[in-house]
C-alpha positions in Angstrom: 23.2 -20.5 -28.2 21.6 -19.2 -31.0 17.7 -19.6 -31.4 15.8 -20.7 -34.7 14.0 -17.7 -35.8 10.1 -18.1 -35.6 9.5 -19.3 -38.8 12.2 -22.0 -38.8 10.7 -23.1 -35.5 7.3 -23.6 -37.0 8.9 -25.8 -40.2 11.2 -27.7 -37.3 7.9 -28.7 -35.9 6.3 -29.4 -39.2 9.3 -31.4 -40.0 8.5 -33.6 -36.5 4.9 -34.2 -37.7 5.6 -35.1 -41.1 8.2 -37.3 -40.4 5.8 -39.3 -38.2 3.6 -39.6 -41.2 6.3 -41.4 -43.2 7.9 -38.3 -45.3 11.5 -38.6 -45.8 13.6 -36.1 -43.9 16.1 -35.2 -46.8 13.2 -33.7 -49.0 13.0 -30.8 -46.4 15.5 -28.1 -46.6 16.3 -26.3 -43.3 18.1 -23.1 -43.3 20.7 -22.6 -40.4 21.4 -19.7 -38.7 24.8 -20.1 -37.1 25.5 -22.8 -34.7 22.1 -24.6 -33.9 20.9 -26.9 -31.1 20.3 -30.5 -32.5 16.9 -30.5 -34.0 16.2 -34.0 -32.4 17.7 -33.2 -29.1 15.8 -29.7 -28.9 12.5 -31.4 -29.3 12.7 -34.7 -27.6 12.2 -35.6 -23.8 15.2 -35.8 -21.9 15.5 -38.6 -19.1 17.0 -36.6 -16.1 19.3 -38.8 -13.9 19.1 -39.2 -10.1 15.4 -37.5 -9.8 13.9 -40.8 -8.5 12.7 -40.6 -4.6 15.5 -42.7 -2.4 13.8 -44.8 0.0 16.1 -45.2 3.4 14.7 -48.6 4.7 12.1 -51.5 4.3 9.8 -50.0 6.6 9.6 -46.6 4.5 9.6 -48.6 1.4 6.3 -50.4 2.6 4.8 -47.3 3.9 5.5 -45.4 0.7 4.2 -48.1 -1.3 0.8 -48.0 0.7 0.6 -44.3 1.2 2.2 -42.3 -1.6 1.1 -41.8 -5.1 3.8 -42.6 -7.9 4.6 -40.0 -9.9 6.5 -38.9 -13.1 7.5 -35.3 -13.8 7.2 -33.4 -16.9 8.8 -30.1 -17.7 8.9 -28.2 -21.3 11.5 -25.3 -21.3 11.4 -22.6 -23.8 14.1 -20.3 -22.3 17.1 -20.5 -19.8 20.2 -22.6 -19.3 20.7 -26.0 -18.1 21.3 -24.6 -14.6 17.7 -23.2 -14.6 16.2 -26.4 -15.8 18.0 -28.4 -13.3 16.8 -26.3 -10.2 13.2 -26.0 -11.3 13.2 -29.7 -11.7 14.6 -30.3 -8.7 12.1 -27.8 -6.9 9.5 -29.5 -8.5 10.5 -33.0 -6.9 10.6 -31.6 -3.6 6.9 -30.1 -4.3 5.9 -33.5 -5.3 7.5 -35.1 -2.4 6.1 -32.5 0.3 2.7 -33.3 -1.1 3.2 -36.9 -0.5 4.5 -38.8 -3.6 7.5 -41.1 -4.6 8.9 -39.5 -7.6 9.6 -42.5 -10.3 11.2 -40.3 -13.2 11.7 -36.8 -14.5 11.3 -35.9 -18.2 12.5 -32.7 -20.0 11.7 -31.2 -23.1 12.9 -28.1 -24.7 10.9 -26.7 -27.4 10.1 -22.7 -28.6 6.7 -22.7 -27.0 4.4 -25.5 -25.2 2.4 -27.4 -27.4 -1.4 -25.7 -27.2 -3.2 -29.0 -27.1 -1.0 -31.4 -25.1 1.7 -29.2 -23.6 4.5 -31.4 -24.9 3.5 -32.1 -28.5 1.3 -34.9 -29.6 4.1 -37.0 -30.8 5.9 -36.8 -27.3 2.7 -38.1 -25.4 3.5 -41.7 -26.3 6.8 -41.7 -24.9 5.6 -40.2 -21.9 3.1 -42.8 -22.0 5.6 -45.7 -22.4 7.7 -44.2 -19.1 4.1 -43.9 -17.1 3.6 -48.0 -17.8 7.2 -48.9 -17.6 7.3 -47.2 -14.2 4.1 -48.1 -12.9 3.3 -44.3 -12.2 -0.4 -43.4 -11.5 0.0 -39.8 -12.0 2.0 -37.0 -14.0 3.0 -33.7 -12.9 3.9 -31.0 -15.4 5.7 -28.0 -14.4 3.5 -25.0 -15.6 0.0 -24.3 -15.4 -2.0 -26.1 -17.9 -5.1 -25.1 -19.6 -8.3 -27.1 -19.6 -8.1 -28.5 -22.8 -4.2 -29.6 -22.2 -5.3 -31.2 -18.7 -8.1 -33.4 -20.6 -6.1 -34.1 -23.6 -3.1 -35.6 -21.5 -5.5 -37.6 -19.2 -7.2 -39.0 -22.3 -3.7 -40.2 -24.0 -2.0 -40.9 -20.8 -4.7 -42.5 -19.0 -3.6 -41.5 -15.6 -4.4 -38.6 -13.6 -2.3 -35.4 -14.4 -1.7 -32.7 -12.4 0.0 -29.1 -13.2 2.2 -27.1 -10.9 -0.6 -25.1 -9.6 -2.9 -27.8 -8.5 0.2 -29.5 -6.8 1.0 -26.3 -4.7 -2.6 -26.0 -4.0 -2.8 -29.6 -2.5 0.1 -28.8 -0.4 -1.5 -25.7 1.2 -4.7 -28.0 1.8 -2.4 -30.3 3.7 -0.7 -27.6 5.8 -3.7 -25.2 6.6 -4.6 -25.5 10.1 -6.7 -22.2 11.0 -10.2 -21.6 9.9 -8.8 -18.5 7.9 -6.1 -20.5 6.3 -8.5 -23.3 5.2 -11.0 -21.0 3.9 -8.3 -19.3 1.8 -7.1 -22.7 0.4 -10.6 -23.9 -0.3 -11.2 -20.6 -2.1 -8.3 -20.8 -4.3 -8.9 -24.7 -5.4 -12.9 -23.7 -6.3 -11.4 -21.0 -8.4 -8.8 -23.3 -10.1 -11.4 -26.2 -10.3 -14.0 -23.9 -12.0 -12.3 -23.5 -15.1 -11.4 -27.4 -15.1 -14.9 -29.1 -14.7 -15.3 -32.2 -17.3 -18.2 -34.6 -17.5 -17.9 -38.3 -18.2 -20.4 -40.1 -20.9 -24.2 -38.7 -21.0 -23.6 -36.4 -18.4 -23.1 -33.7 -20.5 -25.6 -33.7 -22.7 -28.7 -35.1 -20.7 -30.7 -32.3 -20.7 -34.5 -32.9 -19.1 -37.5 -31.7 -21.5 -40.0 -34.2 -23.2 -39.0 -36.4 -26.1 -35.7 -34.8 -27.1 -34.7 -36.1 -23.9 -35.4 -39.7 -24.1 -39.1 -39.1 -23.6 -39.6 -38.1 -19.8 -43.0 -36.8 -20.5 -45.2 -34.9 -18.2 -43.4 -33.7 -15.0 -40.0 -34.0 -16.9 -40.0 -31.4 -19.0 -38.4 -27.9 -18.5 -35.0 -26.2 -19.3 -33.1 -28.7 -17.5 -29.4 -28.5 -16.4 -26.4 -30.4 -17.1 -24.1 -31.9 -14.5 -21.2 -29.6 -15.3 -23.9 -26.5 -14.9 -24.8 -27.7 -11.5 -21.4 -28.3 -10.5 -20.3 -24.8 -11.6 -23.7 -23.4 -9.8 -22.5 -25.3 -6.6 -19.1 -23.8 -6.8 -20.3 -20.2 -7.5 -22.4 -20.9 -4.3 -19.5 -21.8 -2.2 -17.1 -19.3 -3.6 -19.8 -16.6 -2.2 -19.9 -18.0 1.2 -16.4 -18.2 1.7 -15.6 -14.7 0.3 -18.3 -13.6 2.9 -16.4 -15.5 5.7 -13.2 -14.3 4.6 -14.5 -10.7 4.7 -15.5 -11.4 8.2 -12.1 -12.5 9.3 -10.2 -9.7 7.5 -12.5 -7.3 9.7 -10.9 -8.8 12.9 -7.3 -9.0 11.4 -8.2 -5.2 10.4 -8.9 -4.3 13.9 -6.0 -6.0 15.4 -3.9 -3.7 12.8 -5.6 -0.6 13.6 -5.1 -1.0 17.5 -1.4 -1.5 16.7 -1.3 1.8 14.3 -3.3 3.7 17.2 -0.8 2.5 19.9 2.0 3.2 17.0 3.9 0.2 17.5 6.3 -0.5 14.5 5.5 -3.5 12.3 8.0 -6.0 10.9 6.9 -8.7 8.4 9.2 -11.6 7.6 9.0 -12.5 4.1 10.9 -14.8 1.9 10.8 -18.0 -0.3 9.3 -21.2 1.3 11.9 -23.1 3.3 14.3 -20.1 3.7 14.2 -20.5 7.6 11.3 -17.6 8.1 9.9 -19.6 11.5 13.2 -20.4 12.8 14.3 -16.6 12.5 11.0 -15.7 14.3 11.5 -18.3 16.9 15.2 -17.1 17.1 14.2 -13.4 17.7 11.1 -13.5 19.9 11.0 -17.2 21.4 7.6 -17.5 19.7 7.7 -21.4 19.6 6.0 -21.6 16.0 6.1 -24.8 13.7 9.4 -25.1 12.4 9.9 -27.8 9.5 11.9 -28.6 6.7 9.5 -28.7 4.3 7.9 -26.6 1.8 5.1 -24.3 2.9 5.2 -25.8 6.4 3.8 -22.4 7.6 0.5 -20.9 6.2 -0.9 -19.0 9.1 0.9 -15.9 9.8 2.4 -15.3 13.6 2.6 -12.1 15.2 4.6 -11.7 18.2 5.4 -8.5 20.2 9.3 -7.9 21.1 11.4 -5.2 22.3 14.4 -3.3 21.2 17.4 -3.0 23.2 16.1 0.3 24.4 12.7 -0.8 25.3 10.7 0.1 22.1 8.0 -2.5 21.4 7.5 -3.5 17.9 5.7 -6.6 16.2 7.2 -9.3 14.1 5.0 -11.1 11.6 5.9 -14.6 10.2 4.3 -15.0 6.8 3.3 -17.7 4.1 6.4 -18.4 2.0 6.6 -17.5 -1.8 7.8 -19.9 -4.8 8.5 -19.0 -8.3 5.3 -18.6 -10.1 2.7 -18.6 -7.3 -0.4 -19.5 -8.4 -2.3 -16.3 -8.9 -5.7 -17.7 -7.4 -3.5 -18.4 -4.2 -2.2 -14.5 -4.1 -5.8 -13.5 -4.5 -7.5 -15.8 -2.1 -4.6 -15.0 0.4 -4.5 -11.6 -0.4 -5.7 -10.6 3.5 -2.9 -12.3 4.9 -0.3 -11.1 2.6 -1.4 -7.7 2.9 0.6 -8.0 6.5 3.9 -7.3 4.3 2.4 -4.5 2.1 1.4 -2.7 5.5 4.7 -3.6 7.7 7.0 -0.7 8.3 10.0 -3.0 7.4 10.4 -6.4 5.5 12.9 -8.8 6.8 13.7 -10.6 3.7 15.1 -14.2 4.4 17.2 -15.7 1.8 18.3 -19.4 1.7 22.0 -18.9 1.0 22.5 -22.6 0.6 19.7 -23.1 -2.1 21.4 -23.5 -5.3 19.7 -20.3 -6.6 19.5 -17.8 -4.1 19.4 -14.8 -6.8 16.5 -16.4 -8.3 14.7 -17.0 -4.9 15.1 -13.2 -4.3 13.7 -12.0 -7.8 10.7 -14.5 -7.4 9.8 -13.2 -3.9 10.4 -9.7 -5.3 7.9 -10.4 -8.0 5.1 -11.3 -5.6 5.6 -8.5 -3.4 5.2 -6.2 -6.1 1.8 -8.0 -6.9 0.4 -7.3 -3.7 1.9 -3.8 -3.5 4.3 -4.3 -0.9 7.4 -3.3 -3.4 8.0 0.4 -1.6 8.2 -1.0 1.9 11.9 -0.6 3.4 13.4 -4.2 3.0 16.3 -5.9 5.1 17.7 -8.7 3.2 18.8 -11.7 5.4 21.3 -14.5 4.2 20.2 -17.3 6.2 21.6 -21.0 6.6 25.1 -19.3 6.4 26.1 -22.9 8.4 25.1 -24.5 5.3 25.9 -22.0 2.4 29.6 -22.3 0.8 31.8 -19.5 1.3 31.9 -18.3 -2.3 28.1 -18.0 -2.5 28.2 -16.0 0.3 30.6 -13.7 -0.7 28.8 -13.5 -4.0 25.5 -12.9 -2.5 27.2 -10.0 -0.3 28.8 -8.3 -3.5 25.6 -7.8 -5.1 23.8 -7.1 -1.8 26.1 -5.0 0.3 23.6 -4.2 3.0 22.6 -7.9 3.9 23.1 -9.4 7.0 24.3 -13.0 7.1 23.1 -15.2 9.9 22.3 -18.7 11.0 18.8 -19.1 12.6 20.0 -22.8 13.6 23.2 -21.7 15.4 22.5 -18.5 16.2 25.4 -16.7 14.2 24.8 -13.2 13.1 21.6 -13.0 15.1 22.9 -10.1 17.2 24.2 -8.0 14.2 20.6 -8.6 13.0 19.0 -7.1 15.9 21.3 -3.9 16.0 20.4 -3.5 12.1 17.0 -4.1 12.6 16.4 -1.8 15.4 18.4 0.9 13.8 16.4 0.2 10.8 12.9 0.7 12.5 11.2 4.2 12.3 12.2 6.6 14.7 10.3 9.3 16.3 10.7 12.8 14.8 9.8 14.9 17.9 12.4 16.0 20.4 11.0 17.3 23.7 12.5 17.6 27.4 9.8 17.0 30.0 9.4 16.9 33.7 6.8 14.2 33.8 5.1 13.9 37.5 5.2 10.5 39.0 1.1 10.6 39.0 1.8 10.3 35.5 3.6 7.5 35.0 1.5 6.3 32.0 3.1 8.7 29.8 6.7 7.6 30.8 5.7 4.1 30.2 4.4 5.1 26.8 7.8 7.0 25.8 9.9 3.7 26.9 7.3 1.7 24.5 7.4 4.2 21.8 9.8 6.4 21.9 13.8 6.7 22.0 14.9 8.2 25.1 18.2 10.3 25.2 18.8 10.6 29.3 16.0 9.9 32.1 16.6 11.1 35.4 14.4 10.8 38.7 14.1 14.1 40.4 12.2 15.1 43.6 9.3 16.7 41.4 9.4 14.0 38.7 10.9 12.1 36.0 12.9 14.4 34.0 13.3 12.9 30.3 14.5 13.8 27.0 13.3 11.7 24.1 12.1 11.6 20.5 8.4 10.7 20.6 5.5 10.6 18.1 3.6 13.9 17.5 0.4 12.8 19.4 2.5 12.1 22.3 4.5 15.0 22.0 1.1 16.8 22.4 0.4 15.0 25.5 3.7 16.0 27.2 3.3 19.6 25.9 2.2 20.7 29.6 5.1 18.9 31.0 7.9 20.4 28.5 10.7 22.4 29.9 12.2 25.0 28.1 
């Protein structure tokens, strides 16, 4: 499809405004370049069928009427195919429902760029207001990060709460955070987001203290004063500073654990991937960790690390990390940086992909974008195509064609897990120094370390000690030097 040039697009937008003002469309001449999308359809809101949340029984209906927000989804698309739009709206619907909402309706608008004042254009806000009134919605969720002015203008026009994608994801994180570190990270991200979007009502913005100009407060009432917004911003800055200090202390503890693993030369594997791709299920399947598994977005926020062993008794760690999503809010990436560093410092990334998703390639690219942001793009990656029991065979074949080194598994049924273990063990960093040593029985600790951190080729118990041929790390090779056989 050929798009309008920029100047024609601006002219088209002017047409929309002039038409509302009563100017005859016929007086305006438009130069078309090839096949063009119908202008009205291109700039209008399109009702999306089948987006309303389905309620299963009367009990659930009553519960949701009491507890859940009633929302309308609004999305603006500047580029992308219809499939991209449908996938993005389906994800927004899942995010809204995860946050505790009943989705009543969804509206999409295609335009050259979001309106700087109201996101969807002033003429279309009235259409959204009609849908909000007709459905009885109390919240509008926009699929994008709104500027403070856009948020303010939409709320003033629609008379209901307006939430953007960033605030929605932050809300889900706030609901799911359980550990002290997770709660602090989420609160920090929320405050950073809120600080730019403070607003006052009525006189709160302008009521400064100080003499007659402030209403005749008189003696004891004069001074520089402070507006309510300034007070709120100062309190937010103070709280942000407290949270940063708290997180630095927690990060020191986490770094201590990392340093211990490095000192003991324990290889680390981080499980990364899109939210709800099955990372926690895979961790449980590989280690029996027993961590929370839920068919929900962002069910895991607190990283879980478990020790496990290879088939030849080498010890390594597996860490379950927070899931990623398209356009992950920057404030969240910053707040969770210490947690996400588990991925950047790992020896290997298990990149888990939901093969049954409508757009698995999009998930892969979204995850790699975030990995690049946190400096983990250079870490070796093993792609794992999960949920093979739910995915269509054609999808699996297409993914295998694009990613020939990927391993196909089903964490739920166990299919492919043995193959994954073999490939994973093979991809772990291997010790580089080959030694043959006769270790006295009094130094069983060295043999134990060879088992845990080295690769044993042969091992024989003799009358003088344990004769072992293995590949070990340089520091262990130095300790074994006095026992090395020529």
